[in-house]
N, C-alpha and C positions, 0 to 999 in steps of 0.2 A: 167758400168751401169750408170755412171753419179752421183754417190754419192760422197759426200764430207766427209772426216773424220774429226770429231770434233777435235779442238785444246785442248779442256778442258777434254775430255773423249775419249781416243783413241778406245774404243769399241763402239762408237756411230757413225753412218753414216746417212747422211741426203741428200736427193735429192729434189730439189724444181722445180716445172714446173709451172711458173706463181704464182697463188695463192694456187696451190696444193702442197701437202707435203707428203713424205714418209720418215719414220724414221726406222732405223734398229739398234737394240742394241744387241750386240754379247757378250755372256758369255760362254766361253769354247766351248761347242758344242750345245748350246741353241741360239735360235734367237727370238727376239721379234720384230715384224714387225707391224707398225702401220702408220696411216696417215688420211687424211681428204677426199680422193677421192677413192671410192671402186674399180673402174675400173683400176686405177693406182696401187692399192694394189694387185689386182689379176694378173696384168701383171708382177709386181715385183716378186711375188711368182712363177709365171711360169718361168721367166727368172732365178731365183735361182734354181729352180728344174731341169732346162736344164743343169745347170752347176754342181750341187752337189746333192748327194743323201740326200733327206730330207723328213720329214714327217710333214704334217700340223696337228697341234693338235686342230685346231679350235679356239674358243673364249678363250681369256685369262682368266684363273682362278687363277693360282699360278705362281710365278716367283721369284726365289732368295728368298724364305721365305715370300714373300709378297702375300697377298690374294687380289684378285680384284673382285669387284662386280659392275656391270653396270646397269644403268637404262636409261631412255630417257633423263633425265636432267643432270646426274652426273656419274662419276666413283669414287667409294669408295675403298680405300685401308686399309688394315688391317694386322697386324703381330700377331694376336691372336694365330693362329695355330703354328707359329714359337715359340712364347713365352712359350706356353704349352709343346712343344717338349723340350725346354730348361729346363724347370722345371723338366719334367720327367727324362731326361738324367742326371741331376745334382742330382737326388735323393731327391728333395725338395718338392715332391708332397704332402707330409703329413704336411708341415710346415703351420703355422698360417700366414696370411697376416699382414703385418705392414705398417703403414702410411709412415714411413721413414725407410731406411736400417739400421740406426744406432740410438742408443740412443741420446737424445737432448744433446748437449754440449760435445759429446764424443771427447776425445783427442787421436788422433792416432800418435804413435811414432815408430821408427825402433827398431829392436832388439839391434843394436849397441848403439843407444841412451840410451835405458834402461840399458844396462850394464855399460855404462860410467857415467850416471847422476844419475839414481835412485839407492837406496839401495835395498838390497835384500828383505826387508819387503814390499817395494813398488812394487816390480816386480811380480805382480799377473797375468800379461797377459799370455795366453797360445799361443804357436805358432801353426800354422796350421800343422797337421800331413802330409798332402799331399797338398802343395801349388800349385802343378800342375793342380789339379781339379779346384781350384779357377781361376788360370791363363787361363785355357781353357774356362771357363765360361765367363770371361771378354773378351776374344778374340772373342768368339761367339757373345757376345753383341755388340762388336765394329765393327766386320767385317762381320757379318752375315754368319758365317762359319757353314756349314751344316754337318760337320763331327762329 
C-alpha cells in the first residue's frame, strides 16, 4: 500500500503523498490511523478493510492507556484513567497523597548492605512481604502494562 516502516519504531508505518500524510501505529491487534487528508484516510481504511477483518471504532478516545480529547485547536492527552486504575489495582485507593514518594533525605540500601555494614540495632528496615506486587507496579508504570 506504499507505507514505509519506521526504523525507530517497527510498529509505525508512514505513507507520504506530496504534502499529505497517513500514519498507522500497530499494537498487537489494534491500529491507530491518522493523517492530514480525510479522503486519503478514508481510502486507507477501505484498503485495509479489503485485506483484513477490522472494525472502525470512530474517533480516538483511548489508546494504550492514554486518553485523547480533541478540539479545533489542539489534541490533549492524559493518563488519568490509567493512573486511577493502577492505584485501584495496587490497593492504594485509601492512601493519602504525598508530595514526594519518600521522606526527605531518605537513604536506601540493599538487604545485603544492611547485613554486612549495619549492626542489628540499626537494622530497623522492614522487607516487603510481597516484592512481586511492587515489581508489577513499577513495571506497569514503566511499560504501560494493562495486565
